[in-house]
PDB file of N, CA, C and O in Angstrom:
ATOM      1  N   UNK A   1      58.733 -76.429-193.817  1.00  0.00           N
ATOM      2  CA  UNK A   1      59.642 -77.555-193.661  1.00  0.00           C
ATOM      3  C   UNK A   1      59.143 -78.693-194.561  1.00  0.00           C
ATOM      4  O   UNK A   1      57.939 -78.925-194.664  1.00  0.00           O
ATOM      5  N   UNK A   2      60.057 -79.385-195.197  1.00  0.00           N
ATOM      6  CA  UNK A   2      59.709 -80.488-196.090  1.00  0.00           C
ATOM      7  C   UNK A   2      59.109 -81.655-195.307  1.00  0.00           C
ATOM      8  O   UNK A   2      59.496 -81.885-194.162  1.00  0.00           O
ATOM      9  N   UNK A   3      58.175 -82.393-195.900  1.00  0.00           N
ATOM     10  CA  UNK A   3      57.557 -83.530-195.203  1.00  0.00           C
ATOM     11  C   UNK A   3      58.573 -84.536-194.687  1.00  0.00           C
ATOM     12  O   UNK A   3      58.398 -85.086-193.599  1.00  0.00           O
ATOM     13  N   UNK A   4      59.639 -84.788-195.451  1.00  0.00           N
ATOM     14  CA  UNK A   4      60.652 -85.740-195.003  1.00  0.00           C
ATOM     15  C   UNK A   4      61.345 -85.249-193.733  1.00  0.00           C
ATOM     16  O   UNK A   4      61.669 -86.045-192.851  1.00  0.00           O
ATOM     17  N   UNK A   5      61.570 -83.944-193.643  1.00  0.00           N
ATOM     18  CA  UNK A   5      62.210 -83.367-192.459  1.00  0.00           C
ATOM     19  C   UNK A   5      61.279 -83.418-191.250  1.00  0.00           C
ATOM     20  O   UNK A   5      61.728 -83.659-190.129  1.00  0.00           O
ATOM     21  N   UNK A   6      59.997 -83.194-191.472  1.00  0.00           N
ATOM     22  CA  UNK A   6      59.019 -83.283-190.378  1.00  0.00           C
ATOM     23  C   UNK A   6      58.957 -84.718-189.868  1.00  0.00           C
ATOM     24  O   UNK A   6      58.989 -84.954-188.660  1.00  0.00           O
ATOM     25  N   UNK A   7      58.868 -85.670-190.783  1.00  0.00           N
ATOM     26  CA  UNK A   7      58.845 -87.081-190.390  1.00  0.00           C
ATOM     27  C   UNK A   7      60.107 -87.433-189.620  1.00  0.00           C
ATOM     28  O   UNK A   7      60.029 -88.091-188.582  1.00  0.00           O
ATOM     29  N   UNK A   8      61.257 -87.013-190.102  1.00  0.00           N
ATOM     30  CA  UNK A   8      62.531 -87.311-189.437  1.00  0.00           C
ATOM     31  C   UNK A   8      62.529 -86.779-188.010  1.00  0.00           C
ATOM     32  O   UNK A   8      62.879 -87.501-187.077  1.00  0.00           O
ATOM     33  N   UNK A   9      62.137 -85.524-187.835  1.00  0.00           N
ATOM     34  CA  UNK A   9      62.118 -84.914-186.501  1.00  0.00           C
ATOM     35  C   UNK A   9      61.165 -85.641-185.562  1.00  0.00           C
ATOM     36  O   UNK A   9      61.509 -85.927-184.415  1.00  0.00           O
ATOM     37  N   UNK A  10      59.959 -85.940-186.057  1.00  0.00           N
ATOM     38  CA  UNK A  10      58.973 -86.599-185.202  1.00  0.00           C
ATOM     39  C   UNK A  10      59.384 -88.031-184.863  1.00  0.00           C
ATOM     40  O   UNK A  10      59.196 -88.473-183.730  1.00  0.00           O
ATOM     41  N   UNK A  11      59.940 -88.755-185.824  1.00  0.00           N
ATOM     42  CA  UNK A  11      60.403 -90.118-185.538  1.00  0.00           C
ATOM     43  C   UNK A  11      61.481 -90.117-184.465  1.00  0.00           C
ATOM     44  O   UNK A  11      61.411 -90.884-183.505  1.00  0.00           O
ATOM     45  N   UNK A  12      62.480 -89.255-184.630  1.00  0.00           N
ATOM     46  CA  UNK A  12      63.584 -89.200-183.662  1.00  0.00           C
ATOM     47  C   UNK A  12      63.083 -88.845-182.274  1.00  0.00           C
ATOM     48  O   UNK A  12      63.454 -89.478-181.286  1.00  0.00           O
ATOM     49  N   UNK A  13      62.227 -87.815-182.208  1.00  0.00           N
ATOM     50  CA  UNK A  13      61.731 -87.364-180.908  1.00  0.00           C
ATOM     51  C   UNK A  13      60.897 -88.443-180.216  1.00  0.00           C
ATOM     52  O   UNK A  13      61.087 -88.710-179.029  1.00  0.00           O
ATOM     53  N   UNK A  14      59.980 -89.057-180.949  1.00  0.00           N
ATOM     54  CA  UNK A  14      59.122 -90.086-180.354  1.00  0.00           C
ATOM     55  C   UNK A  14      59.926 -91.321-179.948  1.00  0.00           C
ATOM     56  O   UNK A  14      59.687 -91.904-178.891  1.00  0.00           O
ATOM     57  N   UNK A  15      60.868 -91.708-180.783  1.00  0.00           N
ATOM     58  CA  UNK A  15      61.692 -92.874-180.463  1.00  0.00           C
ATOM     59  C   UNK A  15      62.500 -92.612-179.188  1.00  0.00           C
ATOM     60  O   UNK A  15      62.601 -93.483-178.325  1.00  0.00           O
ATOM     61  N   UNK A  16      63.070 -91.417-179.075  1.00  0.00           N
ATOM     62  CA  UNK A  16      63.847 -91.059-177.882  1.00  0.00           C
ATOM     63  C   UNK A  16      62.956 -91.005-176.640  1.00  0.00           C
ATOM     64  O   UNK A  16      63.345 -91.482-175.574  1.00  0.00           O
ATOM     65  N   UNK A  17      61.767 -90.428-176.776  1.00  0.00           N
ATOM     66  CA  UNK A  17      60.840 -90.335-175.640  1.00  0.00           C
ATOM     67  C   UNK A  17      60.450 -91.713-175.114  1.00  0.00           C
ATOM     68  O   UNK A  17      60.195 -91.882-173.922  1.00  0.00           O
ATOM     69  N   UNK A  18      60.407 -92.688-176.005  1.00  0.00           N
ATOM     70  CA  UNK A  18      60.016 -94.038-175.610  1.00  0.00           C
ATOM     71  C   UNK A  18      61.212 -94.912-175.245  1.00  0.00           C
ATOM     72  O   UNK A  18      61.053 -96.081-174.892  1.00  0.00           O
ATOM     73  N   UNK A  19      62.402 -94.339-175.331  1.00  0.00           N
ATOM     74  CA  UNK A  19      63.611 -95.052-174.956  1.00  0.00           C
ATOM     75  C   UNK A  19      63.941 -96.216-175.875  1.00  0.00           C
ATOM     76  O   UNK A  19      64.508 -97.217-175.438  1.00  0.00           O
ATOM     77  N   UNK A  20      63.587 -96.085-177.149  1.00  0.00           N
ATOM     78  CA  UNK A  20      63.826 -97.160-178.111  1.00  0.00           C
ATOM     79  C   UNK A  20      65.070 -96.882-178.938  1.00  0.00           C
ATOM     80  O   UNK A  20      65.343 -95.736-179.296  1.00  0.00           O
ATOM     81  N   UNK A  21      65.809 -97.915-179.233  1.00  0.00           N
ATOM     82  CA  UNK A  21      66.903 -97.799-180.191  1.00  0.00           C
ATOM     83  C   UNK A  21      66.303 -97.842-181.587  1.00  0.00           C
ATOM     84  O   UNK A  21      65.144 -98.217-181.762  1.00  0.00           O
ATOM     85  N   UNK A  22      67.092 -97.457-182.574  1.00  0.00           N
ATOM     86  CA  UNK A  22      66.623 -97.576-183.952  1.00  0.00           C
ATOM     87  C   UNK A  22      66.301 -99.037-184.257  1.00  0.00           C
ATOM     88  O   UNK A  22      65.298 -99.331-184.907  1.00  0.00           O
ATOM     89  N   UNK A  23      67.129 -99.927-183.800  1.00  0.00           N
ATOM     90  CA  UNK A  23      66.910-101.345-184.081  1.00  0.00           C
ATOM     91  C   UNK A  23      65.608-101.848-183.454  1.00  0.00           C
ATOM     92  O   UNK A  23      64.865-102.602-184.082  1.00  0.00           O
ATOM     93  N   UNK A  24      65.336-101.431-182.219  1.00  0.00           N
ATOM     94  CA  UNK A  24      64.113-101.874-181.543  1.00  0.00           C
ATOM     95  C   UNK A  24      62.873-101.354-182.268  1.00  0.00           C
ATOM     96  O   UNK A  24      61.917-102.102-182.477  1.00  0.00           O
ATOM     97  N   UNK A  25      62.883-100.081-182.651  1.00  0.00           N
ATOM     98  CA  UNK A  25      61.733 -99.526-183.366  1.00  0.00           C
ATOM     99  C   UNK A  25      61.587-100.182-184.731  1.00  0.00           C
ATOM    100  O   UNK A  25      60.478-100.518-185.147  1.00  0.00           O
ATOM    101  N   UNK A  26      62.690-100.361-185.420  1.00  0.00           N
ATOM    102  CA  UNK A  26      62.641-100.992-186.736  1.00  0.00           C
ATOM    103  C   UNK A  26      62.059-102.397-186.641  1.00  0.00           C
ATOM    104  O   UNK A  26      61.223-102.778-187.461  1.00  0.00           O
ATOM    105  N   UNK A  27      62.492-103.170-185.649  1.00  0.00           N
ATOM    106  CA  UNK A  27      61.962-104.525-185.455  1.00  0.00           C
ATOM    107  C   UNK A  27      60.465-104.486-185.186  1.00  0.00           C
ATOM    108  O   UNK A  27      59.703-105.261-185.765  1.00  0.00           O
ATOM    109  N   UNK A  28      60.049-103.587-184.311  1.00  0.00           N
ATOM    110  CA  UNK A  28      58.628-103.477-183.949  1.00  0.00           C
ATOM    111  C   UNK A  28      57.771-103.092-185.154  1.00  0.00           C
ATOM    112  O   UNK A  28      56.645-103.566-185.302  1.00  0.00           O
ATOM    113  N   UNK A  29      58.316-102.228-186.013  1.00  0.00           N
ATOM    114  CA  UNK A  29      57.566-101.749-187.175  1.00  0.00           C
ATOM    115  C   UNK A  29      57.745-102.640-188.407  1.00  0.00           C
ATOM    116  O   UNK A  29      57.042-102.470-189.403  1.00  0.00           O
ATOM    117  N   UNK A  30      58.674-103.577-188.342  1.00  0.00           N
ATOM    118  CA  UNK A  30      58.894-104.475-189.478  1.00  0.00           C
ATOM    119  C   UNK A  30      59.645-103.825-190.638  1.00  0.00           C
ATOM    120  O   UNK A  30      59.413-104.146-191.803  1.00  0.00           O
ATOM    121  N   UNK A  31      60.550-102.902-190.296  1.00  0.00           N
ATOM    122  CA  UNK A  31      61.383-102.270-191.318  1.00  0.00           C
ATOM    123  C   UNK A  31      62.854-102.514-190.981  1.00  0.00           C
ATOM    124  O   UNK A  31      63.192-102.905-189.863  1.00  0.00           O
ATOM    125  N   UNK A  32      63.705-102.281-191.951  1.00  0.00           N
ATOM    126  CA  UNK A  32      65.135-102.437-191.753  1.00  0.00           C
ATOM    127  C   UNK A  32      65.682-101.265-190.949  1.00  0.00           C
ATOM    128  O   UNK A  32      65.213-100.139-191.109  1.00  0.00           O
ATOM    129  N   UNK A  33      66.665-101.509-190.089  1.00  0.00           N
ATOM    130  CA  UNK A  33      67.232-100.455-189.259  1.00  0.00           C
ATOM    131  C   UNK A  33      67.873 -99.357-190.110  1.00  0.00           C
ATOM    132  O   UNK A  33      67.734 -98.177-189.790  1.00  0.00           O
ATOM    133  N   UNK A  34      68.560 -99.718-191.169  1.00  0.00           N
ATOM    134  CA  UNK A  34      69.185 -98.695-192.007  1.00  0.00           C
ATOM    135  C   UNK A  34      68.127 -97.851-192.730  1.00  0.00           C
ATOM    136  O   UNK A  34      68.332 -96.661-192.968  1.00  0.00           O
ATOM    137  N   UNK A  35      67.016 -98.465-193.071  1.00  0.00           N
ATOM    138  CA  UNK A  35      65.896 -97.734-193.677  1.00  0.00           C
ATOM    139  C   UNK A  35      65.361 -96.704-192.680  1.00  0.00           C
ATOM    140  O   UNK A  35      65.120 -95.551-193.037  1.00  0.00           O
ATOM    141  N   UNK A  36      65.179 -97.131-191.429  1.00  0.00           N
ATOM    142  CA  UNK A  36      64.716 -96.210-190.395  1.00  0.00           C
ATOM    143  C   UNK A  36      65.720 -95.075-190.213  1.00  0.00           C
ATOM    144  O   UNK A  36      65.326 -93.918-190.067  1.00  0.00           O
ATOM    145  N   UNK A  37      67.006 -95.395-190.221  1.00  0.00           N
ATOM    146  CA  UNK A  37      68.032 -94.363-190.123  1.00  0.00           C
ATOM    147  C   UNK A  37      67.935 -93.362-191.257  1.00  0.00           C
ATOM    148  O   UNK A  37      68.082 -92.158-191.048  1.00  0.00           O
ATOM    149  N   UNK A  38      67.688 -93.864-192.464  1.00  0.00           N
ATOM    150  CA  UNK A  38      67.508 -92.968-193.608  1.00  0.00           C
ATOM    151  C   UNK A  38      66.293 -92.062-193.419  1.00  0.00           C
ATOM    152  O   UNK A  38      66.338 -90.883-193.770  1.00  0.00           O
ATOM    153  N   UNK A  39      65.216 -92.604-192.871  1.00  0.00           N
ATOM    154  CA  UNK A  39      64.028 -91.790-192.605  1.00  0.00           C
ATOM    155  C   UNK A  39      64.340 -90.725-191.554  1.00  0.00           C
ATOM    156  O   UNK A  39      63.934 -89.572-191.697  1.00  0.00           O
ATOM    157  N   UNK A  40      65.052 -91.105-190.511  1.00  0.00           N
ATOM    158  CA  UNK A  40      65.376 -90.167-189.436  1.00  0.00           C
ATOM    159  C   UNK A  40      66.363 -89.091-189.882  1.00  0.00           C
ATOM    160  O   UNK A  40      66.469 -88.046-189.240  1.00  0.00           O
ATOM    161  N   UNK A  41      67.070 -89.331-190.954  1.00  0.00           N
ATOM    162  CA  UNK A  41      68.000 -88.337-191.495  1.00  0.00           C
ATOM    163  C   UNK A  41      67.414 -87.614-192.706  1.00  0.00           C
ATOM    164  O   UNK A  41      68.112 -86.873-193.398  1.00  0.00           O
ATOM    165  N   UNK A  42      66.131 -87.837-192.950  1.00  0.00           N
ATOM    166  CA  UNK A  42      65.407 -87.213-194.066  1.00  0.00           C
ATOM    167  C   UNK A  42      66.055 -87.523-195.411  1.00  0.00           C
ATOM    168  O   UNK A  42      66.019 -86.701-196.327  1.00  0.00           O
ATOM    169  N   UNK A  43      66.646 -88.707-195.526  1.00  0.00           N
ATOM    170  CA  UNK A  43      67.282 -89.129-196.770  1.00  0.00           C
ATOM    171  C   UNK A  43      66.371 -89.998-197.624  1.00  0.00           C
ATOM    172  O   UNK A  43      66.754 -90.428-198.711  1.00  0.00           O
ATOM    173  N   UNK A  44      65.168 -90.254-197.131  1.00  0.00           N
ATOM    174  CA  UNK A  44      64.285 -91.190-197.815  1.00  0.00           C
ATOM    175  C   UNK A  44      62.851 -90.791-197.507  1.00  0.00           C
ATOM    176  O   UNK A  44      62.581 -90.216-196.453  1.00  0.00           O
ATOM    177  N   UNK A  45      61.946 -91.084-198.399  1.00  0.00           N
ATOM    178  CA  UNK A  45      60.522 -90.963-198.097  1.00  0.00           C
ATOM    179  C   UNK A  45      59.999 -92.376-197.879  1.00  0.00           C
ATOM    180  O   UNK A  45      60.728 -93.345-198.093  1.00  0.00           O
ATOM    181  N   UNK A  46      58.759 -92.504-197.462  1.00  0.00           N
ATOM    182  CA  UNK A  46      58.237 -93.825-197.128  1.00  0.00           C
ATOM    183  C   UNK A  46      56.854 -94.024-197.727  1.00  0.00           C
ATOM    184  O   UNK A  46      56.239 -93.090-198.241  1.00  0.00           O
ATOM    185  N   UNK A  47      56.381 -95.260-197.650  1.00  0.00           N
ATOM    186  CA  UNK A  47      55.042 -95.584-198.125  1.00  0.00           C
ATOM    187  C   UNK A  47      54.043 -95.389-196.995  1.00  0.00           C
ATOM    188  O   UNK A  47      54.420 -95.293-195.828  1.00  0.00           O
ATOM    189  N   UNK A  48      52.780 -95.331-197.349  1.00  0.00           N
ATOM    190  CA  UNK A  48      51.738 -95.204-196.328  1.00  0.00           C
ATOM    191  C   UNK A  48      51.705 -96.420-195.414  1.00  0.00           C
ATOM    192  O   UNK A  48      51.470 -96.286-194.213  1.00  0.00           O
ATOM    193  N   UNK A  49      51.938 -97.605-195.970  1.00  0.00           N
ATOM    194  CA  UNK A  49      51.931 -98.812-195.140  1.00  0.00           C
ATOM    195  C   UNK A  49      53.042 -98.782-194.102  1.00  0.00           C
ATOM    196  O   UNK A  49      52.825 -99.151-192.948  1.00  0.00           O
ATOM    197  N   UNK A  50      54.226 -98.347-194.502  1.00  0.00           N
ATOM    198  CA  UNK A  50      55.334 -98.271-193.549  1.00  0.00           C
ATOM    199  C   UNK A  50      55.129 -97.140-192.555  1.00  0.00           C
ATOM    200  O   UNK A  50      55.489 -97.272-191.385  1.00  0.00           O
ATOM    201  N   UNK A  51      54.557 -96.030-193.005  1.00  0.00           N
ATOM    202  CA  UNK A  51      54.240 -94.935-192.100  1.00  0.00           C
ATOM    203  C   UNK A  51      53.259 -95.416-191.032  1.00  0.00           C
ATOM    204  O   UNK A  51      53.414 -95.097-189.853  1.00  0.00           O
ATOM    205  N   UNK A  52      52.252 -96.182-191.444  1.00  0.00           N
ATOM    206  CA  UNK A  52      51.272 -96.721-190.500  1.00  0.00           C
ATOM    207  C   UNK A  52      51.927 -97.687-189.523  1.00  0.00           C
ATOM    208  O   UNK A  52      51.604 -97.670-188.335  1.00  0.00           O
ATOM    209  N   UNK A  53      52.841 -98.528-190.000  1.00  0.00           N
ATOM    210  CA  UNK A  53      53.524 -99.484-189.124  1.00  0.00           C
ATOM    211  C   UNK A  53      54.403 -98.760-188.103  1.00  0.00           C
ATOM    212  O   UNK A  53      54.447 -99.150-186.936  1.00  0.00           O
ATOM    213  N   UNK A  54      55.094 -97.721-188.533  1.00  0.00           N
ATOM    214  CA  UNK A  54      55.921 -96.945-187.610  1.00  0.00           C
ATOM    215  C   UNK A  54      55.055 -96.235-186.567  1.00  0.00           C
ATOM    216  O   UNK A  54      55.391 -96.209-185.383  1.00  0.00           O
ATOM    217  N   UNK A  55      53.949 -95.667-187.016  1.00  0.00           N
ATOM    218  CA  UNK A  55      53.038 -94.988-186.089  1.00  0.00           C
ATOM    219  C   UNK A  55      52.488 -95.964-185.056  1.00  0.00           C
ATOM    220  O   UNK A  55      52.432 -95.647-183.868  1.00  0.00           O
ATOM    221  N   UNK A  56      52.088 -97.134-185.499  1.00  0.00           N
ATOM    222  CA  UNK A  56      51.558 -98.143-184.575  1.00  0.00           C
ATOM    223  C   UNK A  56      52.618 -98.532-183.548  1.00  0.00           C
ATOM    224  O   UNK A  56      52.322 -98.645-182.358  1.00  0.00           O
ATOM    225  N   UNK A  57      53.838 -98.734-184.000  1.00  0.00           N
ATOM    226  CA  UNK A  57      54.923 -99.112-183.092  1.00  0.00           C
ATOM    227  C   UNK A  57      55.213 -98.011-182.074  1.00  0.00           C
ATOM    228  O   UNK A  57      55.664 -98.292-180.964  1.00  0.00           O
ATOM    229  N   UNK A  58      54.956 -96.759-182.452  1.00  0.00           N
ATOM    230  CA  UNK A  58      55.198 -95.630-181.555  1.00  0.00           C
ATOM    231  C   UNK A  58      53.955 -95.228-180.768  1.00  0.00           C
ATOM    232  O   UNK A  58      54.035 -94.377-179.882  1.00  0.00           O
ATOM    233  N   UNK A  59      52.820 -95.822-181.076  1.00  0.00           N
ATOM    234  CA  UNK A  59      51.585 -95.527-180.349  1.00  0.00           C
ATOM    235  C   UNK A  59      50.954 -94.194-180.707  1.00  0.00           C
ATOM    236  O   UNK A  59      50.326 -93.553-179.865  1.00  0.00           O
ATOM    237  N   UNK A  60      51.121 -93.774-181.962  1.00  0.00           N
ATOM    238  CA  UNK A  60      50.527 -92.519-182.428  1.00  0.00           C
ATOM    239  C   UNK A  60      49.770 -92.775-183.724  1.00  0.00           C
ATOM    240  O   UNK A  60      49.836 -93.869-184.284  1.00  0.00           O
ATOM    241  N   UNK A  61      49.050 -91.763-184.198  1.00  0.00           N
ATOM    242  CA  UNK A  61      48.367 -91.861-185.483  1.00  0.00           C
ATOM    243  C   UNK A  61      49.378 -91.597-186.599  1.00  0.00           C
ATOM    244  O   UNK A  61      50.316 -90.822-186.410  1.00  0.00           O
ATOM    245  N   UNK A  62      49.200 -92.229-187.755  1.00  0.00           N
ATOM    246  CA  UNK A  62      50.119 -91.954-188.869  1.00  0.00           C
ATOM    247  C   UNK A  62      50.218 -90.463-189.196  1.00  0.00           C
ATOM    248  O   UNK A  62      51.299 -89.964-189.511  1.00  0.00           O
ATOM    249  N   UNK A  63      49.103 -89.766-189.121  1.00  0.00           N
ATOM    250  CA  UNK A  63      49.121 -88.331-189.436  1.00  0.00           C
ATOM    251  C   UNK A  63      49.982 -87.535-188.455  1.00  0.00           C
ATOM    252  O   UNK A  63      50.512 -86.482-188.808  1.00  0.00           O
ATOM    253  N   UNK A  64      50.124 -88.037-187.224  1.00  0.00           N
ATOM    254  CA  UNK A  64      50.965 -87.345-186.244  1.00  0.00           C
ATOM    255  C   UNK A  64      52.415 -87.286-186.705  1.00  0.00           C
ATOM    256  O   UNK A  64      53.122 -86.319-186.420  1.00  0.00           O
ATOM    257  N   UNK A  65      52.859 -88.312-187.414  1.00  0.00           N
ATOM    258  CA  UNK A  65      54.267 -88.379-187.825  1.00  0.00           C
ATOM    259  C   UNK A  65      54.625 -87.339-188.868  1.00  0.00           C
ATOM    260  O   UNK A  65      55.799 -87.009-189.032  1.00  0.00           O
ATOM    261  N   UNK A  66      53.636 -86.819-189.576  1.00  0.00           N
ATOM    262  CA  UNK A  66      53.922 -85.804-190.595  1.00  0.00           C
ATOM    263  C   UNK A  66      53.282 -84.460-190.257  1.00  0.00           C
ATOM    264  O   UNK A  66      53.180 -83.581-191.112  1.00  0.00           O
ATOM    265  N   UNK A  67      52.858 -84.309-189.016  1.00  0.00           N
ATOM    266  CA  UNK A  67      52.268 -83.054-188.544  1.00  0.00           C
ATOM    267  C   UNK A  67      53.381 -82.162-188.015  1.00  0.00           C
ATOM    268  O   UNK A  67      54.068 -82.516-187.057  1.00  0.00           O
ATOM    269  N   UNK A  68      53.556 -81.006-188.642  1.00  0.00           N
ATOM    270  CA  UNK A  68      54.627 -80.083-188.254  1.00  0.00           C
ATOM    271  C   UNK A  68      54.460 -79.550-186.841  1.00  0.00           C
ATOM    272  O   UNK A  68      55.433 -79.114-186.227  1.00  0.00           O
ATOM    273  N   UNK A  69      53.252 -79.579-186.321  1.00  0.00           N
ATOM    274  CA  UNK A  69      52.992 -79.032-184.988  1.00  0.00           C
ATOM    275  C   UNK A  69      52.741 -80.099-183.945  1.00  0.00           C
ATOM    276  O   UNK A  69      52.360 -79.772-182.821  1.00  0.00           O
ATOM    277  N   UNK A  70      52.941 -81.377-184.279  1.00  0.00           N
ATOM    278  CA  UNK A  70      52.692 -82.458-183.326  1.00  0.00           C
ATOM    279  C   UNK A  70      53.745 -82.446-182.238  1.00  0.00           C
ATOM    280  O   UNK A  70      54.945 -82.468-182.511  1.00  0.00           O
ATOM    281  N   UNK A  71      53.274 -82.410-180.995  1.00  0.00           N
ATOM    282  CA  UNK A  71      54.172 -82.431-179.842  1.00  0.00           C
ATOM    283  C   UNK A  71      53.510 -83.207-178.723  1.00  0.00           C
ATOM    284  O   UNK A  71      52.750 -82.640-177.938  1.00  0.00           O
ATOM    285  N   UNK A  72      53.790 -84.506-178.640  1.00  0.00           N
ATOM    286  CA  UNK A  72      53.144 -85.319-177.591  1.00  0.00           C
ATOM    287  C   UNK A  72      53.605 -84.944-176.199  1.00  0.00           C
ATOM    288  O   UNK A  72      53.154 -85.536-175.218  1.00  0.00           O
TER     289      UNK A  72
END
């Protein structure tokens, strides 16, 4: 599976598990909501800084977001 697809799947799953809207997660991570939507649809790749911010907002390690076998 492509890294963008793994990130998309993990972002969606973690966001849903935490009961967050795209807007709430985007605000917490300091990214634009449409950017987050693009990430969740595997339409965009991201920088390490933004990956770290998203991971922090979700309470996981950045590496967890791109781990194909990560299942919290």
